[in-house]
C-alpha positions in Angstrom: 127.6 104.4 91.9 124.4 105.0 93.9 123.6 107.9 96.2 123.6 107.6 99.9 119.9 108.4 99.6 119.3 105.6 97.3 121.5 103.1 99.3 119.5 103.8 102.4 116.2 103.2 100.7 117.3 99.9 99.4 118.5 98.9 102.7 115.2 99.5 103.9 113.6 97.4 101.2 115.6 94.6 102.2 114.8 95.0 105.8 111.1 95.1 104.6 111.5 92.1 102.5 113.0 90.2 105.5 110.0 91.0 107.7 107.5 89.7 104.8 109.4 86.6 104.3 110.4 85.5 107.8 107.3 86.9 109.4 109.1 88.6 112.2 106.2 91.0 112.9 102.5 91.4 112.4 101.9 92.5 108.7 99.9 95.5 108.1 98.3 94.9 104.6 97.9 98.8 104.2 101.6 99.4 104.5 102.5 96.5 102.2 99.8 97.7 99.6 101.2 101.2 99.9 104.9 100.1 99.5 104.0 97.9 96.2 101.8 100.7 94.7 103.1 104.2 95.8 106.8 103.8 96.4 108.2 102.4 93.2 110.2 105.6 92.2 113.7 104.1 93.2 113.0 101.5 90.2 112.9 104.2 87.6 
């Protein structure tokens, strides 16, 4: 079982992945860098 908080964060990761892969929007490289370097706690 995973918490609702983690479930919500995982859904956010999937949405972010879809934006990156399918190029739905302009990509801000600063946001991408932050996600890849600072927001990895959910994988611990």
